[in-house]
C-alpha positions as CSV (number, residue, x, y, z in Angstrom):
1,X,-24.4,-59.0,-60.8
2,X,-22.2,-59.1,-63.9
3,X,-23.4,-61.2,-66.9
4,X,-21.1,-62.7,-69.5
5,X,-23.0,-63.6,-72.7
6,X,-26.5,-64.3,-74.1
7,X,-27.8,-67.6,-75.5
8,X,-30.3,-67.9,-78.3
9,X,-33.7,-69.5,-77.4
10,X,-32.6,-72.8,-78.9
11,X,-29.3,-72.9,-76.9
12,X,-30.9,-71.7,-73.7
13,X,-33.5,-74.5,-74.0
14,X,-30.7,-77.0,-74.6
15,X,-28.8,-75.7,-71.6
16,X,-31.8,-76.2,-69.3
17,X,-32.6,-79.7,-70.8
18,X,-29.0,-80.7,-70.1
19,X,-29.1,-79.4,-66.6
20,X,-32.2,-81.4,-65.9
21,X,-30.8,-84.5,-67.6
22,X,-33.4,-84.4,-70.3
23,X,-32.8,-85.8,-73.8
24,X,-30.7,-83.3,-75.8
25,X,-28.6,-83.6,-78.9
26,X,-25.0,-84.4,-77.9
27,X,-23.4,-82.3,-80.6
28,X,-25.2,-79.1,-79.7
29,X,-24.2,-79.5,-76.1
30,X,-20.6,-80.2,-77.0
31,X,-20.4,-77.1,-79.3
32,X,-22.3,-75.0,-76.7
33,X,-19.8,-75.7,-73.9
34,X,-16.9,-75.0,-76.2
35,X,-18.0,-71.3,-76.0
36,X,-20.1,-71.2,-72.9
37,X,-19.0,-68.8,-70.1
38,X,-20.8,-69.1,-66.8
39,X,-23.1,-66.2,-65.9
40,X,-25.2,-65.9,-69.1
41,X,-28.0,-63.3,-69.2
42,X,-31.6,-64.0,-70.0
43,X,-35.0,-62.3,-69.2
44,X,-38.5,-63.3,-68.1
45,X,-39.8,-63.2,-71.7
46,X,-37.1,-65.6,-73.0
47,X,-37.7,-68.1,-70.2
48,X,-41.4,-68.1,-71.0
49,X,-40.8,-68.4,-74.7
50,X,-38.8,-71.6,-74.2
51,X,-41.2,-73.0,-71.6
52,X,-38.8,-72.9,-68.7
53,X,-40.3,-72.5,-65.2
54,X,-37.7,-70.9,-63.0
55,X,-39.5,-68.7,-60.6
56,X,-36.4,-67.9,-58.4
57,X,-34.5,-66.7,-61.5
58,X,-37.5,-64.6,-62.7
59,X,-37.7,-63.0,-59.2
60,X,-34.0,-62.1,-59.6
61,X,-34.3,-60.8,-63.1
62,X,-37.5,-58.7,-62.8
63,X,-36.2,-56.2,-60.2
64,X,-33.1,-55.7,-62.4
65,X,-35.4,-54.8,-65.3
66,X,-34.7,-57.9,-67.4
67,X,-38.3,-58.6,-68.5
68,X,-38.8,-58.4,-72.3
69,X,-35.7,-57.1,-74.0
70,X,-34.6,-58.5,-77.4
71,X,-31.5,-60.7,-77.5
72,X,-29.5,-57.9,-79.0
73,X,-30.5,-55.6,-76.1
74,X,-29.6,-58.2,-73.6
75,X,-26.2,-58.7,-75.3
76,X,-25.4,-55.0,-74.8
77,X,-25.7,-55.6,-71.0
78,X,-23.1,-58.4,-70.9
79,X,-19.3,-58.3,-70.5
80,X,-18.4,-59.9,-73.8
81,X,-21.4,-58.6,-75.8
82,X,-22.0,-61.8,-77.8
83,X,-25.0,-64.0,-78.5
84,X,-24.4,-67.7,-79.0
85,X,-26.6,-69.4,-81.6
86,X,-26.6,-72.1,-84.3
87,X,-27.5,-70.0,-87.4
88,X,-26.1,-66.5,-87.6
89,X,-22.5,-65.4,-87.6
90,X,-23.0,-61.6,-88.1
91,X,-22.1,-59.5,-85.0
92,X,-23.2,-59.8,-82.2
93,X,-23.9,-63.5,-82.9
94,X,-21.4,-66.3,-82.6
95,X,-22.3,-69.5,-84.5
96,X,-21.2,-72.3,-82.3
97,X,-20.8,-74.6,-85.4
98,X,-18.8,-72.4,-87.7
99,X,-17.6,-69.1,-86.3
100,X,-14.1,-67.6,-86.7
101,X,-14.2,-66.4,-83.1
102,X,-12.8,-69.1,-80.7
103,X,-12.2,-69.6,-77.0
104,X,-8.5,-70.5,-76.4
105,X,-6.0,-70.8,-73.6
106,X,-4.1,-67.6,-73.3
107,X,-2.0,-65.6,-70.7
108,X,-0.6,-62.1,-70.6
109,X,2.4,-61.1,-68.5
110,X,3.4,-57.7,-67.6
111,X,7.0,-56.4,-67.3
112,X,9.0,-58.3,-64.7
113,X,6.5,-61.1,-64.4
114,X,7.8,-64.6,-64.6
115,X,6.9,-66.6,-67.7
116,X,8.0,-69.9,-66.1
117,X,4.6,-71.5,-66.2
118,X,4.2,-70.7,-69.9
119,X,7.7,-72.1,-70.6
120,X,6.8,-75.3,-68.8
121,X,3.4,-75.5,-70.7
122,X,5.1,-75.1,-74.1
123,X,7.7,-77.7,-73.1
124,X,5.0,-80.2,-72.2
125,X,3.2,-79.5,-75.5
126,X,6.4,-80.2,-77.4
127,X,7.4,-83.3,-75.4
128,X,5.9,-85.9,-77.8
129,X,6.1,-83.9,-81.0
130,X,7.5,-85.2,-84.3
131,X,7.4,-81.8,-86.0
132,X,7.7,-78.2,-84.7
133,X,7.4,-75.3,-87.0
134,X,9.2,-72.2,-85.7
135,X,8.4,-68.8,-87.2
136,X,10.0,-65.6,-85.8
137,X,11.7,-63.0,-87.9
138,X,14.0,-62.0,-85.1
139,X,15.7,-65.1,-84.0
140,X,19.3,-65.0,-82.8
141,X,21.7,-67.6,-81.3
142,X,20.8,-66.6,-77.7
143,X,17.1,-67.1,-78.4
144,X,17.8,-70.4,-80.2
145,X,19.6,-71.7,-77.1
146,X,16.5,-70.8,-75.0
147,X,14.1,-72.4,-77.5
148,X,16.3,-75.5,-77.5
149,X,15.6,-75.9,-73.7
150,X,11.9,-76.4,-74.4
151,X,12.4,-79.0,-77.2
152,X,12.6,-82.7,-76.5
153,X,16.0,-84.4,-76.9
154,X,14.8,-87.0,-79.4
155,X,14.2,-87.3,-83.1
156,X,12.5,-84.1,-84.0
157,X,11.9,-82.3,-87.3
158,X,12.4,-78.5,-86.8
159,X,10.7,-76.7,-89.7
160,X,11.4,-73.1,-90.7
161,X,10.5,-71.0,-93.7
162,X,11.5,-67.9,-95.7
163,X,11.0,-64.4,-94.3
164,X,11.2,-61.0,-95.9
165,X,14.2,-59.0,-94.7
166,X,13.0,-55.3,-94.5
167,X,16.6,-54.1,-94.5
168,X,17.9,-56.0,-97.5
169,X,14.5,-56.1,-99.2
170,X,15.1,-59.8,-100.0
171,X,13.6,-63.1,-99.0
172,X,15.8,-65.1,-96.7
173,X,15.6,-68.4,-94.7
174,X,14.3,-67.8,-91.2
175,X,17.3,-69.8,-89.8
176,X,20.8,-68.9,-91.0
177,X,23.3,-71.7,-91.6
178,X,25.0,-70.9,-88.3
179,X,21.7,-71.1,-86.5
180,X,20.9,-74.4,-88.1
181,X,24.4,-75.7,-87.1
182,X,23.7,-74.5,-83.5
183,X,20.5,-76.5,-83.3
184,X,22.2,-79.6,-84.7
185,X,25.1,-79.2,-82.2
186,X,22.6,-79.0,-79.3
187,X,20.9,-82.3,-80.3
188,X,22.2,-84.6,-83.1
189,X,18.7,-86.1,-83.4
190,X,17.1,-82.9,-84.6
191,X,16.5,-82.5,-88.3
192,X,16.2,-79.0,-89.8
193,X,13.9,-78.7,-92.8
194,X,12.6,-75.8,-94.9
195,X,8.8,-75.4,-95.2
196,X,7.7,-75.5,-98.9
197,X,4.1,-74.6,-98.3
198,X,4.7,-71.0,-97.1
199,X,2.6,-71.7,-94.0
200,X,3.4,-68.4,-92.3
201,X,5.0,-66.5,-95.2
202,X,5.4,-62.8,-94.3
203,X,3.2,-63.0,-91.1
204,X,3.7,-60.4,-88.5
205,X,3.2,-62.4,-85.3
206,X,5.4,-65.2,-84.1
207,X,4.3,-68.8,-84.1
208,X,5.2,-72.3,-82.9
209,X,3.2,-75.0,-84.7
210,X,3.3,-78.5,-83.1
211,X,2.6,-81.5,-85.4
212,X,0.3,-79.2,-87.4
213,X,-2.3,-79.5,-84.6
214,X,-1.4,-77.1,-81.8
215,X,-0.6,-73.5,-82.7
216,X,1.0,-71.2,-80.2
217,X,1.0,-67.5,-81.1
218,X,3.6,-65.4,-79.3
219,X,2.7,-61.7,-79.7
220,X,6.1,-60.3,-78.6
221,X,8.1,-63.1,-80.0
222,X,10.3,-65.8,-78.5
223,X,12.7,-63.3,-77.1
224,X,10.2,-62.0,-74.6
225,X,9.1,-65.5,-73.6
226,X,12.5,-65.7,-72.0
227,X,13.1,-62.0,-71.2
228,X,10.9,-60.3,-68.6
229,X,11.7,-56.7,-69.7
230,X,8.6,-56.3,-71.8
231,X,5.0,-57.4,-71.7
232,X,4.2,-60.8,-73.3
233,X,1.1,-62.7,-74.4
234,X,0.8,-66.2,-75.7
235,X,-2.3,-68.0,-77.1
236,X,-2.7,-71.7,-77.6
237,X,-5.3,-73.0,-80.1
238,X,-6.1,-76.2,-81.9
239,X,-5.6,-75.9,-85.6
């Protein structure tokens, strides 16, 4: 059997209490299931430590040799090699309250694979937006026409920023005047604004930020969202 992650004693006890409908702090369960991946690994010693009587599980674990390892040793036997806990954030621990590591929605497409589902997803995320921030150093008019297809035809603030042009060695606006005009010609309700906060100034990856709440990272840029000639990955996270 393949195991995914390890839970600290505290979190494993909370997990069992939740399963048995016992009283458990709501916040700890909410944060736990933000990270939890089915198939956690434990051993006989940990079950005894937290006072859980689960003989069928012990009978499964013992023949596999999972008897009295440390949490770190158990973590090495899992797919993701992480231990969820509420105190430590040094590797291999993930602090469910304050860690930089997150679980997000993501998809990777190979060459010649359709991105239609992702296009529809991004379109749905933008449907009720008031602001969208577009950051991509390599926009052109063809890409802008494709981006326009996923944006709602309503009053919408389209935000862009300055980028550093490696060829001219100068800072330039992400959208040229002709590209701004193209956006406005596609929908007269769209308002193009320049970001004054340098939100993504000189970043490498490409981003779409929706209402400053939902961030979409496009590893190969907007061009390969619409072009299947290269692999493409996108990640959606809550800011």
